[in-house]
C-alpha positions in Angstrom: -7.3 -23.1 -7.4 -4.1 -21.6 -8.7 -4.1 -18.5 -10.8 -3.2 -19.0 -14.5 -1.5 -15.6 -14.5 1.7 -14.9 -12.8 2.1 -11.7 -10.8 4.6 -9.5 -12.5 7.6 -8.3 -10.5 8.1 -4.5 -10.2 10.6 -3.1 -12.7 13.1 -0.3 -12.4 16.2 1.1 -14.1 19.6 1.9 -12.8 20.4 5.6 -12.8 24.2 5.8 -13.4 25.6 8.8 -11.6 29.0 10.1 -12.7 30.3 12.7 -10.2 33.7 14.3 -10.8 35.2 14.1 -7.4 33.7 10.8 -6.3 33.4 7.2 -7.6 30.5 6.4 -10.0 27.5 4.8 -8.4 24.1 3.4 -9.4 20.7 4.4 -8.0 17.6 2.2 -8.2 14.8 4.3 -9.8 12.2 2.5 -7.6 13.7 2.6 -4.1 16.5 5.2 -4.6 19.1 3.1 -2.8 22.7 3.5 -4.1 25.2 0.8 -5.1 28.7 0.7 -6.4 27.8 -1.7 -9.3 24.8 -2.8 -11.3 22.8 -5.9 -10.4 20.1 -7.7 -12.5 17.7 -7.3 -9.5 17.8 -4.5 -7.0 19.1 -5.9 -3.6 17.0 -3.3 -1.8 13.5 -3.6 -3.3 13.8 -6.8 -5.5 12.7 -4.9 -8.6 13.9 -6.4 -11.9 16.2 -4.0 -13.7 15.2 -3.2 -17.3 18.1 -0.9 -18.2 20.4 1.9 -17.3 20.1 5.7 -17.6 23.1 7.9 -17.3 23.1 11.2 -15.3 26.1 13.5 -15.8 26.5 14.8 -12.3 29.7 16.6 -13.3 27.8 19.7 -14.3 26.6 20.3 -10.7 30.1 19.4 -9.4 31.8 21.9 -11.8 29.4 24.7 -10.7 30.3 24.0 -7.1 34.0 24.0 -7.9 33.7 27.3 -9.8 31.8 28.8 -6.8 34.6 27.8 -4.4 37.3 29.1 -6.7 35.4 32.4 -7.2 35.1 32.1 -11.0 
C-alpha cells in the first residue's frame, strides 16, 4: 500500500559569500559545498533551496589586508 503522504525533501539556503579579493561564491547551508552560482536544488546534497543569505566577507578580508600593511 502506498503512503498518502509524500516524504519532504531536505531544504537549505544559499549563503552568498562576497570576499574582496576573490570572486563571489555560494555555499549550501546543508552540505557546505561551494558553487560559483545559485541552483534551485543543491547539486551536492539535493536539498531544495528556499532562499539566499548574504555574508559580507569583506570585513575579514580588510582586517587581513590591514595586518599585512601594518595599519
